[in-house]
BANUBA-391587 format. One line per 2 residues: for each residue x, y, z of C-alpha. Coordinates in nm, 4 decimals. Example, Ala and Ser with C-alpha at 12.3 -4.5 7.8 and 13.67 -1.06 7.14 Angstrom:
BANUBA-391587
1.2300:-0.4500:0.7800  1.3670:-0.1060:0.7140
end
This chain:
BANUBA-391587
13.4238:3.7362:4.6435  13.7604:3.6808:4.8117
13.8679:3.3593:4.9723  13.7361:3.2788:5.3180
13.9629:3.1968:5.6081  13.8215:2.8501:5.6710
14.0328:2.5531:5.7810  14.1215:2.2986:5.5137
13.8187:2.0735:5.4562  13.8266:1.7025:5.5210
13.6129:1.4216:5.3877  13.3202:1.3121:5.6056
13.3321:0.9674:5.7617  13.1385:0.6738:5.6209
13.0176:0.5890:5.9725  12.7833:0.8890:5.9579
12.5835:0.7507:5.6643  12.3078:0.6291:5.8984
12.2492:0.9760:6.0418  12.0598:1.2771:5.9118
12.0471:1.6164:6.0807  11.7262:1.8182:6.0431
11.6935:2.1927:6.1021  11.4181:2.4527:6.0653
11.4994:2.7774:5.8834  11.3197:3.0892:5.7677
11.4112:3.3770:5.5411  11.5110:3.7026:5.7074
11.3220:3.9102:5.4536  11.0334:3.9161:5.2086
11.2096:3.8596:4.8780  10.9346:3.9764:4.6403
10.5778:4.0931:4.6677  10.4586:3.7578:4.5365
10.6632:3.5431:4.7739  10.5641:3.4270:5.1196
10.7863:3.3861:5.4225  10.7506:3.0571:5.6001
10.9507:2.7955:5.7817  11.1101:2.5117:5.5955
11.2934:2.2036:5.7146  11.6285:2.1173:5.5626
11.8345:1.8019:5.6021  12.2106:1.7868:5.6364
12.3818:1.4601:5.5395  12.7094:1.4345:5.7344
12.8330:1.1493:5.5141  12.8671:1.3718:5.2043
12.8387:1.7296:5.3397  12.5184:1.8209:5.1542
12.2038:2.0140:5.2442  11.8661:1.9307:5.0906
11.5209:2.0827:5.1185  11.2729:1.8511:5.2904
10.9400:2.0254:5.3478  10.7767:2.3399:5.4844
10.5851:2.3676:5.8105  10.2153:2.3700:5.7188
9.9289:2.6005:5.8217  10.1364:2.9136:5.8787
9.9766:3.2425:5.7646  10.1304:3.4303:5.4744
10.4486:3.6208:5.5624  10.4601:3.4612:5.9074
10.7385:3.2552:6.0644  10.7554:3.0287:6.3667
11.0502:3.0835:6.6004  11.1832:2.9388:6.9267
10.9986:2.6138:6.8670  11.1026:2.2663:6.9735
11.1993:2.0176:6.7043  11.2590:1.6621:6.8233
11.2761:1.3236:6.6577  11.1349:0.9871:6.7589
11.2122:0.6986:6.5264  11.1480:0.8303:6.1720
10.9185:1.1140:6.2783  10.9931:1.4801:6.3525
10.7758:1.6760:6.5951  10.7292:2.0539:6.5807
10.6135:2.1780:6.9209  10.4927:2.5224:7.0271
10.6845:2.8305:6.9224  10.6478:3.2042:6.8774
10.4474:3.3082:6.5720  10.5861:3.6261:6.4134
10.4836:3.8386:6.1170  10.7479:3.9790:5.8857
10.7158:4.3570:5.8623  10.8913:4.5861:5.6158
11.0030:4.9429:5.6734  11.1997:5.1937:5.4673
11.5459:5.3010:5.5766  11.5582:5.6601:5.4550
11.9287:5.6999:5.5218  12.0359:5.4068:5.3041
11.7268:5.4076:5.0789  11.6693:5.0380:5.1366
11.4091:4.8091:5.2876  11.4546:4.6741:5.6364
11.2661:4.3818:5.7852  11.1723:4.3024:6.1416
10.9614:4.0473:6.3273  10.6385:4.1419:6.4990
10.5253:3.8969:6.7667  10.1716:3.7735:6.7068
10.1023:3.4729:6.9249  10.2496:3.1877:7.1288
10.1383:2.8485:7.0012  10.0461:2.5249:7.1752
10.0231:2.3229:6.8545  10.2128:1.9982:6.7970
10.2778:1.8698:6.4441  10.4277:1.5384:6.3387
10.6175:1.4899:6.0142  10.6642:1.1345:5.8865
10.9956:1.1213:5.7024  10.9110:0.8007:5.5182
10.5698:0.9077:5.3856  10.6444:1.2829:5.3590
10.3156:1.3534:5.5382  10.2192:1.5953:5.8157
9.9643:1.5210:6.0873  9.8351:1.7088:6.3913
9.8919:1.5799:6.7433  9.7372:1.6710:7.0760
9.8391:2.0282:7.1644  10.0325:2.1380:7.4698
9.8293:2.2187:7.7778  10.0103:2.5528:7.7979
10.1325:2.7523:7.4934  10.5067:2.8080:7.5194
10.8245:2.8949:7.3335  11.1960:2.8960:7.4085
11.1451:2.6060:7.6455  11.3423:2.2997:7.7500
11.2623:1.9668:7.5889  11.4037:1.6154:7.5831
11.3025:1.2717:7.4573  11.3196:0.9670:7.6830
11.1683:0.6227:7.6248  10.9781:0.7530:7.3200
10.8152:1.0253:7.5305  10.8640:1.3997:7.4855
10.9114:1.6065:7.8002  10.8851:1.9867:7.7990
10.9517:2.2310:8.0795  10.9445:2.6035:8.1340
10.9193:2.8592:7.8608  10.9188:3.2336:7.8312
10.6327:3.2810:8.0783  10.7891:3.0857:8.3652
11.1392:2.9604:8.2838  11.2893:3.1357:7.9822
11.5854:3.0051:7.7850  11.6122:2.6732:7.9668
11.7893:2.3761:7.8080  11.6978:2.0120:7.8549
11.9000:1.6941:7.8264  11.8634:1.3289:7.9291
12.1558:1.2107:8.1420  12.2050:0.8989:8.3548
11.8460:0.7921:8.3017  11.6995:1.1185:8.4326
11.5861:1.4376:8.2604  11.7757:1.7566:8.3490
11.6506:2.1107:8.2797  11.9464:2.3473:8.3093
11.9642:2.7265:8.3371  11.7072:2.9809:8.2347
11.5371:3.2715:8.4058  11.2584:3.2468:8.6605
10.9933:3.5158:8.6632  11.0101:3.7349:8.9701
10.7506:3.9483:9.1439  10.6696:4.1676:8.8449
10.5816:4.0643:8.4924  10.9003:4.2093:8.3463
11.1280:4.1129:8.6346  11.3341:3.7941:8.6144
11.5536:3.6225:8.8685  11.8748:3.4586:8.7502
11.8573:3.0818:8.7777  12.2002:2.9178:8.8122
12.0920:2.5675:8.9112  11.9098:2.2864:8.7373
11.6067:2.0678:8.7891  11.6052:1.6915:8.7383
11.2941:1.4932:8.6525  11.2962:1.1342:8.7765
11.0642:0.9395:8.5499  11.0430:0.6487:8.7935
10.9107:0.8741:9.0742  10.7415:1.1341:8.8571
10.8984:1.4187:9.0539  11.1333:1.7128:8.9984
11.4416:1.7572:9.2181  11.6737:2.0565:9.2428
12.0374:2.0066:9.1388  12.2080:2.2973:9.3094
12.4906:2.4701:9.1243  12.4876:2.2542:8.8121
12.4981:2.5668:8.5941  12.6997:2.8348:8.7754
12.6659:3.1092:8.5154  12.3898:3.3687:8.5273
12.3491:3.3434:8.1498  12.1570:3.0300:8.0406
12.3318:2.7673:7.8313  12.2816:2.7779:7.4553
12.2720:2.3992:7.4289  12.3598:2.0958:7.6382
12.3882:1.7552:7.4695  12.4814:1.4063:7.5855
12.7388:1.1699:7.4325  12.8269:0.8383:7.5957
12.7094:0.9443:7.9396  12.8792:1.2862:7.9327
12.7214:1.6318:7.9028  12.8754:1.8874:7.6659
12.8185:2.2605:7.6173  12.9903:2.5197:7.3995
12.8355:2.8529:7.4911  12.5403:3.0411:7.6313
12.2386:3.2204:7.4915  12.4396:3.5427:7.4527
12.7428:3.3819:7.2906  12.6797:3.0467:7.1252
13.0530:2.9789:7.0857  13.2875:3.0700:7.3713
13.6017:2.9432:7.1990  13.5997:2.5940:7.3461
13.3811:2.3003:7.4469  13.3027:2.2206:7.8092
13.2129:1.8884:7.9694  13.0283:1.8372:8.2981
13.1805:1.6426:8.5879  12.8840:1.5103:8.7853
13.0963:1.4007:9.0835  13.2616:1.7388:9.1325
12.9572:1.9319:9.0037  13.1715:2.1482:8.7743
13.2123:2.2198:8.4038  13.5649:2.2109:8.2626
13.7197:2.2707:7.9213  13.7628:1.9716:7.6915
14.1253:1.9223:7.5944  14.1947:2.0188:7.2327
13.8626:2.1973:7.1844  13.9847:2.5560:7.2321
14.0755:2.6215:6.8707  13.9544:2.9330:6.6916
13.7837:2.7411:6.4142  13.5087:2.9882:6.3347
13.6026:3.2657:6.0904  13.5611:3.6281:6.1876
13.6997:3.8062:5.8839  13.7099:3.7910:5.5073
13.9914:3.9923:5.3470  14.0151:4.2002:5.6636
13.6431:4.2748:5.6810  13.4158:4.1189:5.9453
13.1823:3.8275:5.8751  12.8464:3.8243:6.0476
12.7467:3.4889:6.1933  12.3760:3.4240:6.1393
12.3406:3.1109:6.3484  12.5264:2.8317:6.5251
12.3850:2.5102:6.6655  12.5355:2.1915:6.8029
12.4139:1.8333:6.7683  12.5576:1.4935:6.8728
12.6218:1.2317:6.6036  12.7805:0.9160:6.7402
13.0905:1.0254:6.9320  13.1132:1.3543:6.7402
12.9769:1.6993:6.8147  12.8622:1.8606:6.4906
12.8481:2.2405:6.4761  12.6267:2.3838:6.2013
12.6980:2.7492:6.1321  12.5727:3.0096:5.8892
12.7510:3.3310:5.7871  12.6770:3.6446:5.5890
12.9680:3.8152:5.4162  13.0143:4.1903:5.3948
13.0420:4.2183:5.0165  12.7523:3.9809:4.9417
12.4932:3.9978:5.2220  12.2254:3.8264:5.0099
12.4154:3.4959:5.0302  12.4348:3.2543:5.3221
12.7511:3.0506:5.3676  12.6815:2.7250:5.5507
12.9745:2.5590:5.7242  12.9867:2.2416:5.9321
13.2528:2.1466:6.1850  13.2882:1.8226:6.3812
13.4728:1.7498:6.7045  13.5579:1.3926:6.7981
13.4984:1.3562:7.1714  13.6477:1.0053:7.1742
13.9885:1.1064:7.0374  14.2711:1.1669:7.2823
14.3116:1.5409:7.3102  14.0138:1.5914:7.0810
14.0132:1.6260:6.7041  13.8491:1.8904:6.4844
13.7297:1.8469:6.1278  13.5838:2.1043:5.8925
13.3882:2.0486:5.5747  13.3694:2.2480:5.2534
13.1624:2.5705:5.2907  12.8392:2.5807:5.0890
12.7002:2.9054:4.9450  12.3242:2.9441:4.9157
12.1023:3.2192:4.7819  11.9267:3.4382:5.0377
11.9881:3.5139:5.4014  11.8321:3.2635:5.6392
11.8005:3.2242:6.0126  11.7721:2.9191:6.2349
11.4341:2.8845:6.4065  11.5185:2.6010:6.6464
11.8003:2.3726:6.7445  11.8583:2.0697:6.5250
11.7521:1.7115:6.5769  11.9121:1.3886:6.4557
11.7431:1.0882:6.2964  11.9343:0.7612:6.2971
11.8233:0.5205:6.0275  11.8618:0.1480:6.0753
end
């Protein structure tokens, strides 16, 4: 395989040694007749740029995967909430004489599972009152808040900011089952009053945000649900009620070609670690589609003019897809 057009890697910082980033993945295909497709949780260590297998999500039927779930952390526990249960189906492509795989939706779950990192044990929690997937979720004061979902508010994103919970973007169901109204504003949940308030115009785009995260009292976004990376990072100005581009963030850091041939990006997610925004990306090359190349980038929001870092790409067997956004656990 030819060389990839990645920026020169740099060594991770020692200050990240107290953080671990957890993500849920699944295989895009059924590898053999004897194998099963399921979700697994992997851990990325930003202090040494390594991925490690942690565990698999229990109680999933054979050849089924859970997508669009919420994965959040409280202390040393990870919670898996809701999601869309899919069955992996296989069909024959007669033109290329190869197998193709697709997901068949089975059910929307209300289940809540808790994984204890220290004991490596799973336990069941009280389920959601309403099954949902692709919904907004945030953690505040050791409580998990969820809002919306595909049935009422699809593709919403949640974030805690200035002591209040904000649910930004998404689509609201209109008069018919298949009709949706663009939602450009946001809702804010005040935990002290127990009420939702409308924040008009907080998200001006018709397309919902891919992710919104908070660092040191500021909200950051890098794309929408149609394009996870727009070429720069944006920060929200609460006084002016506008999003503007972060200085120094508009670099084309993500590769698009290998030896003149396109690279297909499998996933991209963003997570805050200290003052840095970490971007975890996965790629599939043209000449070796059975391999996943994992690459991590970091942007220092505290540096004047911003500062990008990239870490050594890691090749892994099999093509995988991200089933939820990541969560961070900070160890004492």
